[in-house]
C-alpha positions as CSV (number, residue, x, y, z in Angstrom):
1,M,13.8,-12.4,-23.9
2,N,10.1,-13.1,-24.6
3,S,8.6,-9.9,-26.8
4,K,5.0,-9.0,-26.2
5,Q,2.8,-6.0,-27.5
6,F,-0.4,-4.4,-26.2
7,I,-2.8,-1.8,-27.6
8,P,-5.2,0.0,-25.4
9,T,-8.7,0.8,-26.6
10,Q,-9.2,3.6,-24.2
11,E,-6.9,6.4,-22.6
12,I,-5.1,4.9,-19.4
13,R,-1.6,5.1,-17.6
14,L,0.7,2.8,-19.0
15,D,1.3,1.1,-15.6
16,L,-2.3,0.4,-15.0
17,F,-2.6,-1.0,-18.3
18,L,0.2,-3.3,-18.2
19,S,-0.7,-4.3,-14.6
20,S,-4.2,-5.4,-16.2
21,E,-2.8,-7.0,-19.0
22,L,-0.1,-8.9,-17.5
23,N,-2.2,-9.7,-14.4
24,V,0.6,-8.6,-12.2
25,S,1.2,-6.0,-9.6
26,R,2.0,-2.3,-10.5
27,N,5.2,-2.4,-8.5
28,Q,6.5,-5.1,-10.6
29,I,5.5,-3.0,-13.8
30,E,7.2,-0.2,-12.4
31,Q,10.5,-2.0,-12.0
32,L,10.0,-3.5,-15.7
33,I,9.7,0.2,-16.6
34,K,12.7,1.5,-14.8
35,K,15.0,-1.2,-16.3
36,G,14.2,0.0,-20.0
37,F,12.1,-3.1,-20.8
38,V,8.9,-1.1,-21.6
39,S,8.8,1.1,-25.0
40,V,5.5,3.2,-26.1
41,E,5.9,3.3,-30.1
42,R,9.6,2.2,-30.1
43,K,10.5,5.0,-27.7
44,Q,12.3,3.3,-24.6
45,K,11.9,6.5,-22.2
46,A,8.8,5.3,-21.1
47,K,7.0,6.5,-17.4
48,S,4.7,4.8,-15.5
49,G,2.1,7.4,-15.4
50,L,2.1,8.2,-19.2
51,K,-1.1,8.5,-20.3
52,L,-1.6,6.0,-23.5
53,Q,-3.7,7.1,-26.3
54,V,-6.4,4.7,-27.8
55,G,-4.1,2.3,-30.5
56,Q,-0.8,3.4,-29.3
57,K,1.5,0.5,-29.3
58,V,3.0,-0.9,-26.3
59,T,5.9,-3.3,-26.4
60,V,7.4,-5.2,-23.5
61,E,10.4,-7.4,-23.4
62,L,10.3,-9.9,-20.6
63,P,13.6,-11.0,-19.5
64,E,14.4,-14.6,-18.1
65,V,14.3,-14.8,-14.6
66,V,17.5,-15.4,-13.0
67,K,17.5,-17.8,-10.1
68,E,20.2,-17.9,-7.4
69,E,21.3,-20.9,-6.0
70,A,20.4,-21.7,-2.7
71,L,22.9,-22.0,0.5
72,D,23.1,-25.2,2.3
73,V,20.4,-24.9,5.1
74,D,21.1,-26.4,8.6
75,F,18.2,-25.3,10.3
76,D,14.5,-26.3,10.3
77,V,11.5,-23.8,10.2
78,E,8.2,-24.8,11.7
79,I,5.2,-24.2,9.6
80,I,2.3,-22.8,11.5
81,F,-0.4,-22.5,8.6
82,E,0.2,-23.2,4.7
83,D,-2.5,-23.1,2.0
84,D,-2.0,-22.4,-1.8
85,Y,-1.8,-18.8,-1.3
86,F,0.4,-17.8,1.9
87,M,2.0,-19.4,4.7
88,V,2.8,-18.7,8.4
89,I,6.0,-19.9,10.0
90,N,7.7,-19.7,13.2
91,K,11.0,-18.3,12.8
92,P,13.8,-19.6,14.9
93,S,16.3,-17.0,16.6
94,G,19.4,-16.9,14.8
95,V,18.2,-16.8,11.6
96,I,18.3,-14.0,9.0
97,V,15.2,-13.5,7.1
98,H,16.8,-12.5,3.5
99,G,20.5,-11.8,2.2
100,A,22.7,-8.9,1.9
101,P,26.1,-8.2,0.5
102,S,27.5,-8.6,4.2
103,V,25.7,-11.7,4.9
104,H,27.7,-15.1,4.0
105,E,25.1,-17.6,5.9
106,A,22.0,-19.4,5.1
107,T,19.1,-17.3,5.6
108,L,15.1,-17.7,5.6
109,V,15.1,-16.9,1.7
110,D,17.5,-19.8,1.2
111,W,15.1,-22.3,2.9
112,L,12.2,-21.0,0.9
113,K,14.7,-21.7,-2.3
114,K,15.2,-25.2,-1.1
115,K,11.3,-25.8,-1.0
116,E,10.9,-24.6,-4.1
117,I,8.7,-21.7,-3.1
118,S,9.1,-18.1,-5.1
119,L,6.8,-15.8,-6.6
120,S,6.3,-15.6,-10.2
121,T,8.0,-12.4,-11.5
122,I,8.5,-10.5,-14.9
123,S,11.0,-7.9,-13.7
124,G,14.0,-10.9,-14.1
125,E,14.7,-10.8,-10.5
126,E,13.6,-14.2,-8.4
127,R,11.3,-13.0,-5.4
128,H,10.4,-15.0,-2.4
129,G,7.1,-13.6,-0.7
130,I,8.7,-12.1,2.6
131,V,5.7,-9.6,3.3
132,H,7.3,-8.4,6.7
133,R,10.4,-9.0,8.3
134,I,11.8,-9.6,12.2
135,D,15.4,-9.3,13.2
136,K,18.0,-12.1,13.1
137,G,17.8,-12.5,17.1
138,T,14.0,-12.1,17.1
139,S,12.0,-15.5,16.9
140,G,8.1,-15.9,16.0
141,L,5.6,-15.5,13.6
142,L,6.3,-14.4,10.0
143,V,4.1,-14.4,7.1
144,I,5.1,-15.5,3.3
145,A,3.1,-15.0,0.2
146,K,3.1,-18.0,-2.4
147,T,1.5,-16.0,-5.3
148,N,1.7,-12.3,-6.6
149,E,-1.8,-11.5,-5.6
150,A,-1.4,-13.0,-1.9
151,H,1.7,-10.9,-1.7
152,E,0.5,-7.6,-2.9
153,K,-2.9,-8.0,-0.8
154,L,-1.2,-9.2,2.4
155,S,1.2,-6.3,2.0
156,R,-1.7,-3.7,1.6
157,Q,-2.9,-5.1,4.7
158,L,0.3,-4.0,6.5
159,E,-0.3,-0.8,5.1
160,T,-4.1,-0.5,6.4
161,K,-3.6,-2.1,9.7
162,T,-5.8,-4.7,8.7
163,M,-2.7,-6.9,9.4
164,G,-1.3,-6.7,12.8
165,R,1.4,-8.1,15.4
166,Y,1.8,-8.6,19.2
167,Y,5.2,-9.1,20.6
168,L,6.2,-10.7,23.6
169,A,9.6,-9.5,25.6
170,I,11.3,-9.7,28.9
171,I,12.9,-6.6,30.2
172,D,15.2,-5.7,32.9
173,L,13.1,-3.2,34.6
174,P,9.2,-2.9,35.1
175,L,7.2,-0.4,33.2
176,K,5.8,2.2,35.2
177,E,2.6,1.7,33.4
178,D,1.3,0.9,30.1
179,I,2.3,3.2,27.3
180,I,2.3,4.5,23.9
181,V,5.6,5.5,22.3
182,D,4.9,7.7,19.3
183,K,8.5,8.7,18.1
184,P,10.2,8.9,14.8
185,I,13.1,6.5,14.1
186,S,15.8,6.8,11.9
187,R,19.3,5.4,11.6
188,N,21.4,6.4,14.6
189,P,24.0,9.2,13.5
190,H,26.5,8.0,16.0
191,N,26.2,4.3,15.5
192,R,25.6,2.9,11.9
193,L,24.5,-0.4,14.2
194,K,21.8,1.0,15.8
195,M,18.4,3.0,14.8
196,G,17.3,5.6,17.1
197,I,14.8,8.3,18.2
198,V,16.0,11.0,15.4
199,E,13.5,14.4,14.5
200,G,12.5,13.9,10.9
201,G,12.8,10.3,10.8
202,K,10.0,8.1,9.8
203,N,6.8,7.8,11.8
204,A,7.0,4.9,14.3
205,K,4.5,3.6,17.2
206,T,4.4,1.0,19.7
207,S,2.0,0.3,22.5
208,F,3.3,-1.5,25.7
209,A,1.3,-3.4,28.3
210,K,2.6,-4.7,31.6
211,L,1.8,-8.9,32.0
212,A,3.8,-10.1,35.0
213,I,6.3,-9.1,37.4
214,S,9.1,-11.9,38.2
215,Q,9.4,-13.0,41.8
216,N,12.1,-10.8,42.6
217,N,10.8,-7.7,41.1
218,K,13.8,-7.2,38.9
219,Y,12.2,-8.3,35.6
220,E,8.8,-8.1,33.8
221,L,7.0,-9.9,30.9
222,I,5.4,-7.4,28.7
223,A,3.5,-7.2,25.2
224,A,4.0,-4.8,22.4
225,K,2.0,-3.8,19.5
226,L,2.9,-2.6,16.3
227,Y,1.1,0.2,14.9
228,T,4.3,0.8,12.2
229,G,7.3,-1.7,11.2
230,R,10.4,0.4,11.7
231,T,13.6,-1.5,11.7
232,H,14.4,-2.2,15.6
233,Q,11.2,-0.4,16.1
234,I,10.3,-2.3,19.9
235,R,14.0,-2.1,21.0
236,V,14.3,1.3,20.0
237,H,11.2,2.5,22.0
238,L,12.0,0.8,24.9
239,E,15.3,2.2,25.2
240,A,13.5,5.5,24.8
241,L,12.1,4.3,28.1
242,Q,15.1,3.5,29.6
243,R,14.0,-0.3,29.5
244,H,16.1,-2.9,27.7
245,I,15.2,-6.3,26.7
246,L,17.3,-9.2,28.2
247,G,20.2,-10.1,26.0
248,D,19.9,-6.7,23.8
249,A,23.4,-5.3,24.5
250,L,22.9,-3.3,21.6
251,Y,20.3,-1.3,22.9
252,G,21.7,-1.1,26.4
253,F,21.2,-4.4,28.4
254,K,24.1,-4.8,30.9
255,G,23.4,-7.9,32.4
256,N,25.0,-11.3,32.5
257,L,25.3,-12.2,28.8
258,D,27.2,-15.1,29.1
259,K,23.8,-17.1,30.1
260,L,21.7,-15.1,27.7
261,K,22.5,-16.3,24.0
262,R,19.7,-14.0,22.4
263,V,17.6,-10.8,22.8
264,Y,14.3,-12.1,24.6
265,L,11.7,-10.8,22.0
266,H,9.3,-13.5,20.3
267,A,6.6,-12.4,17.8
268,F,3.8,-14.1,19.5
269,S,0.5,-13.4,17.6
270,L,-0.5,-12.2,14.3
271,Y,-4.0,-11.4,12.8
272,L,-4.8,-10.8,9.1
273,Q,-7.4,-11.3,6.6
274,H,-7.1,-14.2,4.0
275,P,-5.8,-12.4,1.1
276,I,-8.1,-14.3,-1.4
277,T,-11.3,-15.2,0.8
278,G,-11.3,-12.2,3.2
279,V,-11.4,-14.2,6.1
280,D,-10.5,-13.0,9.4
281,M,-7.6,-15.5,10.6
282,N,-5.6,-15.4,13.9
283,F,-2.2,-17.1,14.5
284,T,-0.2,-17.5,17.4
285,T,2.7,-19.7,18.7
286,R,4.6,-20.6,22.0
287,L,7.3,-19.1,23.7
288,P,10.5,-20.5,22.5
289,E,12.2,-22.9,24.9
290,D,15.2,-20.5,26.3
291,I,12.5,-17.6,27.1
292,Q,10.1,-20.1,28.6
293,E,12.8,-21.7,30.6
294,F,13.9,-18.1,32.1
295,Y,10.2,-17.4,32.5
296,N,9.6,-20.4,34.7
297,K,12.6,-19.7,36.7
298,N,11.9,-16.4,37.7
299,F,8.0,-15.9,37.5
300,N,5.1,-17.4,39.4
301,K,4.3,-19.7,37.0
302,E,0.9,-20.9,38.4
303,E,-0.1,-17.5,38.9
304,N,0.7,-16.0,35.6
305,D,0.6,-19.1,33.1
306,G,-2.9,-17.7,31.8
307,K,-1.1,-14.5,30.6
308,I,0.7,-16.4,27.9
309,C,-2.4,-16.8,25.5
310,Q,-3.6,-14.3,22.7
311,E,-6.9,-13.6,24.1
312,F,-5.3,-12.0,27.4
313,V,-2.4,-10.2,25.6
314,V,-5.1,-9.1,22.9
315,S,-7.4,-7.9,25.6
316,R,-4.7,-5.8,27.6
317,F,-4.6,-3.4,24.7
318,N,-8.2,-2.6,24.6
319,T,-7.7,0.0,27.5
320,I,-4.6,1.4,26.1
321,N,-5.3,4.8,24.7
Protein backbone atom coordinates (compact mmCIF):
# COMPACT_ATOMS: atom_id res chain seq x y z
CA MET A 1 0.00 0.00 0.00
CA ASN A 2 0.99 3.59 -0.64
CA SER A 3 0.41 5.94 2.33
CA LYS A 4 -0.29 9.66 1.92
CA GLN A 5 -0.91 12.38 4.48
CA PHE A 6 -2.82 15.64 4.16
CA ILE A 7 -3.44 18.55 6.52
CA PRO A 8 -6.39 20.95 5.95
CA THR A 9 -5.84 24.70 6.19
CA GLN A 10 -9.53 25.42 6.78
CA GLU A 11 -12.59 23.69 8.24
CA ILE A 12 -14.00 21.33 5.62
CA ARG A 13 -15.84 18.00 5.25
CA LEU A 14 -13.54 14.99 5.04
CA ASP A 15 -14.92 13.70 1.73
CA LEU A 16 -14.75 17.12 0.07
CA PHE A 17 -11.21 17.65 1.31
CA LEU A 18 -9.87 14.32 0.04
CA SER A 19 -11.80 14.57 -3.23
CA SER A 20 -10.01 17.85 -3.91
CA GLU A 21 -6.59 16.67 -2.72
CA LEU A 22 -6.65 13.38 -4.65
CA ASN A 23 -8.60 14.74 -7.65
CA VAL A 24 -11.15 11.90 -7.65
CA SER A 25 -14.90 11.66 -7.16
CA ARG A 26 -16.55 11.81 -3.74
CA ASN A 27 -17.96 8.36 -4.44
CA GLN A 28 -14.45 6.91 -4.64
CA ILE A 29 -13.51 8.71 -1.43
CA GLU A 30 -16.59 7.26 0.26
CA GLN A 31 -15.50 3.75 -0.78
CA LEU A 32 -12.04 4.34 0.69
CA ILE A 33 -13.54 5.55 3.96
CA LYS A 34 -15.98 2.62 4.18
CA LYS A 35 -13.15 0.14 3.67
CA GLY A 36 -11.13 1.69 6.51
CA PHE A 37 -8.36 3.16 4.37
CA VAL A 38 -8.77 6.67 5.82
CA SER A 39 -7.85 7.80 9.33
CA VAL A 40 -7.97 11.20 11.04
CA GLU A 41 -5.40 11.70 13.78
CA ARG A 42 -4.81 7.91 13.62
CA LYS A 43 -8.47 7.13 14.37
CA GLN A 44 -9.80 4.63 11.80
CA LYS A 45 -13.54 5.19 12.26
CA ALA A 46 -13.75 8.23 10.01
CA LYS A 47 -17.02 9.29 8.38
CA SER A 48 -17.49 11.05 5.03
CA GLY A 49 -19.26 14.00 6.63
CA LEU A 50 -16.70 14.50 9.40
CA LYS A 51 -15.82 18.19 9.74
CA LEU A 52 -12.05 18.50 9.73
CA GLN A 53 -10.38 21.13 11.86
CA VAL A 54 -7.39 23.17 10.72
CA GLY A 55 -4.16 21.23 11.25
CA GLN A 56 -5.67 17.77 11.72
CA LYS A 57 -3.62 15.01 10.11
CA VAL A 58 -5.50 12.88 7.56
CA THR A 59 -3.84 9.63 6.47
CA VAL A 60 -4.92 7.70 3.38
CA GLU A 61 -3.71 4.19 2.60
CA LEU A 62 -3.98 3.66 -1.16
CA PRO A 63 -4.45 -0.06 -1.95
CA GLU A 64 -3.04 -1.68 -5.05
CA VAL A 65 -5.63 -2.00 -7.81
CA VAL A 66 -6.71 -5.62 -8.26
CA LYS A 67 -7.15 -6.35 -11.96
CA GLU A 68 -9.25 -9.32 -12.99
CA GLU A 69 -8.32 -11.26 -16.11
CA ALA A 70 -10.75 -10.87 -19.01
CA LEU A 71 -12.61 -13.83 -20.47
CA ASP A 72 -12.08 -14.61 -24.15
CA VAL A 73 -14.35 -12.41 -26.25
CA ASP A 74 -16.03 -13.94 -29.31
CA PHE A 75 -17.97 -10.84 -30.39
CA ASP A 76 -17.12 -7.44 -31.78
CA VAL A 77 -18.59 -4.08 -30.83
CA GLU A 78 -19.12 -1.17 -33.19
CA ILE A 79 -17.68 2.12 -31.95
CA ILE A 80 -19.93 5.04 -32.93
CA PHE A 81 -17.75 7.77 -31.37
CA GLU A 82 -14.53 7.89 -29.37
CA ASP A 83 -12.18 10.53 -28.02
CA ASP A 84 -9.84 10.74 -25.02
CA TYR A 85 -12.72 11.12 -22.55
CA PHE A 86 -15.58 8.82 -23.53
CA MET A 87 -16.95 6.55 -26.21
CA VAL A 88 -20.36 5.62 -27.58
CA ILE A 89 -20.75 2.02 -28.70
CA ASN A 90 -23.47 0.01 -30.44
CA LYS A 91 -23.97 -3.01 -28.15
CA PRO A 92 -25.03 -6.18 -29.96
CA SER A 93 -28.05 -8.11 -28.73
CA GLY A 94 -27.06 -11.07 -26.58
CA VAL A 95 -24.13 -9.34 -24.88
CA ILE A 96 -24.33 -8.76 -21.11
CA VAL A 97 -22.94 -5.38 -20.02
CA HIS A 98 -21.08 -6.57 -16.92
CA GLY A 99 -20.54 -9.74 -14.95
CA ALA A 100 -22.26 -11.17 -11.89
CA PRO A 101 -21.82 -14.37 -9.85
CA SER A 102 -24.35 -16.12 -12.10
CA VAL A 103 -22.71 -14.93 -15.34
CA HIS A 104 -20.18 -17.29 -16.90
CA GLU A 105 -19.83 -15.75 -20.36
CA ALA A 106 -17.83 -12.87 -21.78
CA THR A 107 -19.39 -9.47 -21.18
CA LEU A 108 -18.96 -5.95 -22.51
CA VAL A 109 -16.60 -5.32 -19.59
CA ASP A 110 -14.40 -8.17 -20.86
CA TRP A 111 -14.34 -6.45 -24.27
CA LEU A 112 -13.27 -3.21 -22.56
CA LYS A 113 -10.54 -5.07 -20.68
CA LYS A 114 -9.22 -6.51 -23.94
CA LYS A 115 -9.08 -2.97 -25.32
CA GLU A 116 -7.34 -1.86 -22.08
CA ILE A 117 -10.03 0.70 -21.32
CA SER A 118 -10.38 1.14 -17.57
CA LEU A 119 -10.69 4.07 -15.19
CA SER A 120 -8.04 4.97 -12.67
CA THR A 121 -9.23 4.20 -9.15
CA ILE A 122 -8.01 4.63 -5.60
CA SER A 123 -10.37 2.18 -3.90
CA GLY A 124 -8.55 -0.98 -5.01
CA GLU A 125 -11.19 -2.12 -7.49
CA GLU A 126 -10.83 -1.98 -11.26
CA ARG A 127 -13.58 0.15 -12.85
CA HIS A 128 -14.59 0.27 -16.49
CA GLY A 129 -16.60 3.45 -17.01
CA ILE A 130 -20.07 1.95 -17.53
CA VAL A 131 -22.27 5.05 -17.35
CA HIS A 132 -25.62 3.27 -17.87
CA ARG A 133 -26.81 -0.22 -18.82
CA ILE A 134 -29.11 -1.93 -21.29
CA ASP A 135 -30.47 -5.47 -21.05
CA LYS A 136 -28.68 -8.46 -22.55
CA GLY A 137 -31.30 -8.89 -25.28
CA THR A 138 -31.47 -5.18 -26.11
CA SER A 139 -29.14 -3.75 -28.73
CA GLY A 140 -28.02 -0.19 -29.27
CA LEU A 141 -26.20 2.84 -27.96
CA LEU A 142 -24.27 2.81 -24.70
CA VAL A 143 -21.96 5.43 -23.19
CA ILE A 144 -18.57 4.43 -21.75
CA ALA A 145 -16.43 6.91 -19.80
CA LYS A 146 -12.65 6.73 -20.21
CA THR A 147 -11.61 9.01 -17.34
CA ASN A 148 -12.86 9.49 -13.79
CA GLU A 149 -13.81 13.10 -14.49
CA ALA A 150 -15.82 12.11 -17.56
CA HIS A 151 -17.53 9.30 -15.66
CA GLU A 152 -18.62 11.57 -12.85
CA LYS A 153 -19.91 14.29 -15.18
CA LEU A 154 -21.73 11.90 -17.53
CA SER A 155 -23.37 10.13 -14.56
CA ARG A 156 -24.53 13.51 -13.28
CA GLN A 157 -26.08 14.23 -16.69
CA LEU A 158 -28.26 11.14 -16.31
CA GLU A 159 -29.47 12.47 -12.97
CA THR A 160 -30.15 15.99 -14.28
CA LYS A 161 -31.73 14.69 -17.54
CA THR A 162 -29.18 16.51 -19.73
CA MET A 163 -28.44 13.05 -21.13
CA GLY A 164 -31.43 11.29 -22.71
CA ARG A 165 -32.24 8.15 -24.71
CA TYR A 166 -34.78 7.13 -27.33
CA TYR A 167 -35.60 3.50 -28.04
CA LEU A 168 -37.36 1.83 -30.95
CA ALA A 169 -39.48 -1.30 -30.46
CA ILE A 170 -41.93 -3.41 -32.42
CA ILE A 171 -44.95 -4.44 -30.34
CA ASP A 172 -47.65 -7.07 -30.81
CA LEU A 173 -50.66 -4.71 -30.75
CA PRO A 174 -50.79 -1.03 -31.76
CA LEU A 175 -51.11 1.57 -29.01
CA LYS A 176 -54.43 3.38 -28.84
CA GLU A 177 -52.59 6.71 -28.62
CA ASP A 178 -49.33 8.34 -27.66
CA ILE A 179 -49.05 8.00 -23.90
CA ILE A 180 -46.88 8.64 -20.85
CA VAL A 181 -46.68 5.89 -18.22
CA ASP A 182 -45.63 7.14 -14.79
CA LYS A 183 -45.76 4.11 -12.47
CA PRO A 184 -43.27 2.88 -9.84
CA ILE A 185 -41.16 -0.19 -10.55
CA SER A 186 -39.66 -2.75 -8.22
CA ARG A 187 -38.86 -6.48 -8.17
CA ASN A 188 -41.95 -8.52 -9.03
CA PRO A 189 -43.01 -10.18 -5.73
CA HIS A 190 -44.29 -13.26 -7.59
CA ASN A 191 -41.41 -13.78 -10.05
CA ARG A 192 -37.86 -12.82 -9.07
CA LEU A 193 -36.76 -12.80 -12.72
CA LYS A 194 -39.14 -9.94 -13.49
CA MET A 195 -39.70 -6.37 -12.45
CA GLY A 196 -43.22 -5.04 -12.02
CA ILE A 197 -45.48 -2.11 -11.16
CA VAL A 198 -45.20 -2.15 -7.36
CA GLU A 199 -46.62 0.41 -4.96
CA GLY A 200 -43.73 1.98 -3.08
CA GLY A 201 -41.26 1.02 -5.82
CA LYS A 202 -38.81 3.39 -7.47
CA ASN A 203 -40.23 6.25 -9.51
CA ALA A 204 -40.32 5.35 -13.22
CA LYS A 205 -41.57 7.37 -16.18
CA THR A 206 -41.66 6.45 -19.89
CA SER A 207 -43.19 8.25 -22.86
CA PHE A 208 -44.40 6.19 -25.84
CA ALA A 209 -45.02 7.52 -29.38
CA LYS A 210 -46.67 5.73 -32.31
CA LEU A 211 -44.51 5.61 -35.46
CA ALA A 212 -45.81 3.09 -38.01
CA ILE A 213 -48.40 0.30 -38.16
CA SER A 214 -47.75 -2.91 -40.11
CA GLN A 215 -49.58 -3.67 -43.34
CA ASN A 216 -51.82 -6.22 -41.59
CA ASN A 217 -52.49 -3.75 -38.70
CA LYS A 218 -51.16 -6.33 -36.24
CA TYR A 219 -47.79 -4.86 -35.26
CA GLU A 220 -46.58 -1.36 -34.53
CA LEU A 221 -43.20 0.34 -34.56
CA ILE A 222 -43.07 2.67 -31.56
CA ALA A 223 -40.53 4.96 -29.93
CA ALA A 224 -39.94 5.22 -26.20
CA LYS A 225 -38.29 8.05 -24.30
CA LEU A 226 -36.89 7.33 -20.84
CA TYR A 227 -37.16 9.88 -18.05
CA THR A 228 -35.75 7.40 -15.52
CA GLY A 229 -33.56 4.34 -15.92
CA ARG A 230 -35.12 1.43 -14.05
CA THR A 231 -34.38 -2.21 -14.86
CA HIS A 232 -36.67 -3.47 -17.68
CA GLN A 233 -38.53 -0.14 -17.53
CA ILE A 234 -39.86 -0.04 -21.12
CA ARG A 235 -40.91 -3.70 -20.99
CA VAL A 236 -42.70 -3.31 -17.65
CA HIS A 237 -44.55 -0.15 -18.68
CA LEU A 238 -45.67 -1.74 -21.95
CA GLU A 239 -46.94 -4.79 -20.06
CA ALA A 240 -48.99 -2.39 -17.92
CA LEU A 241 -50.62 -1.22 -21.18
CA GLN A 242 -51.24 -4.86 -22.18
CA ARG A 243 -48.71 -4.50 -25.00
CA HIS A 244 -45.59 -6.61 -25.44
CA ILE A 245 -42.38 -6.27 -27.43
CA LEU A 246 -41.94 -9.00 -30.02
CA GLY A 247 -39.81 -11.79 -28.59
CA ASP A 248 -40.30 -10.70 -24.98
CA ALA A 249 -41.76 -13.89 -23.51
CA LEU A 250 -40.77 -12.84 -19.98
CA TYR A 251 -43.20 -9.93 -20.15
CA GLY A 252 -46.08 -11.62 -21.91
CA PHE A 253 -45.35 -11.95 -25.64
CA LYS A 254 -47.06 -15.13 -26.87
CA GLY A 255 -46.13 -15.18 -30.56
CA ASN A 256 -43.92 -17.61 -32.46
CA LEU A 257 -40.64 -17.52 -30.57
CA ASP A 258 -38.97 -19.97 -32.99
CA LYS A 259 -38.65 -17.19 -35.55
CA LEU A 260 -37.61 -14.49 -33.08
CA LYS A 261 -34.17 -14.88 -31.53
CA ARG A 262 -34.33 -11.78 -29.35
CA VAL A 263 -36.44 -8.98 -27.90
CA TYR A 264 -37.11 -6.41 -30.63
CA LEU A 265 -35.95 -3.43 -28.59
CA HIS A 266 -33.15 -1.14 -29.76
CA ALA A 267 -31.48 1.87 -28.11
CA PHE A 268 -31.66 4.01 -31.23
CA SER A 269 -30.63 7.53 -30.27
CA LEU A 270 -29.13 9.50 -27.41
CA TYR A 271 -28.12 13.05 -26.61
CA LEU A 272 -25.64 14.39 -24.07
CA GLN A 273 -23.18 17.18 -23.39
CA HIS A 274 -19.49 16.53 -23.86
CA PRO A 275 -18.22 15.92 -20.31
CA ILE A 276 -15.25 18.27 -20.75
CA THR A 277 -16.23 20.90 -23.35
CA GLY A 278 -19.96 20.99 -22.61
CA VAL A 279 -20.82 20.88 -26.33
CA ASP A 280 -24.23 19.35 -27.14
CA MET A 281 -23.86 16.02 -28.95
CA ASN A 282 -26.32 13.63 -30.60
CA PHE A 283 -25.79 10.03 -31.68
CA THR A 284 -27.92 7.55 -33.57
CA THR A 285 -27.53 4.10 -35.04
CA ARG A 286 -29.32 2.01 -37.63
CA LEU A 287 -31.74 -0.80 -36.80
CA PRO A 288 -30.04 -4.20 -36.39
CA GLU A 289 -30.39 -6.61 -39.32
CA ASP A 290 -33.02 -8.86 -37.72
CA ILE A 291 -35.35 -6.01 -36.72
CA GLN A 292 -34.82 -4.27 -40.07
CA GLU A 293 -35.64 -7.49 -41.95
CA PHE A 294 -38.87 -7.97 -39.98
CA TYR A 295 -39.76 -4.32 -40.60
CA ASN A 296 -39.14 -4.62 -44.34
CA LYS A 297 -41.37 -7.70 -44.58
CA ASN A 298 -44.28 -6.42 -42.52
CA PHE A 299 -44.39 -2.65 -42.96
CA ASN A 300 -44.83 -0.43 -45.97
CA LYS A 301 -41.15 0.42 -46.34
CA GLU A 302 -41.56 3.23 -48.87
CA GLU A 303 -44.25 4.95 -46.81
CA ASN A 304 -42.53 4.61 -43.42
CA ASP A 305 -38.76 4.67 -44.05
CA GLY A 306 -38.49 8.37 -43.21
CA LYS A 307 -39.81 7.64 -39.74
CA ILE A 308 -36.68 5.75 -38.69
CA CYS A 309 -34.51 8.81 -38.27
CA GLN A 310 -33.49 10.78 -35.21
CA GLU A 311 -35.16 14.02 -36.28
CA PHE A 312 -38.58 12.43 -36.80
CA VAL A 313 -38.41 10.27 -33.64
CA VAL A 314 -37.47 13.24 -31.45
CA SER A 315 -40.18 15.41 -33.01
CA ARG A 316 -42.85 12.88 -32.08
CA PHE A 317 -42.36 13.63 -28.39
CA ASN A 318 -42.78 17.40 -28.71
CA THR A 319 -46.56 17.15 -28.39
CA ILE A 320 -46.77 14.41 -25.75
CA ASN A 321 -47.49 15.91 -22.33
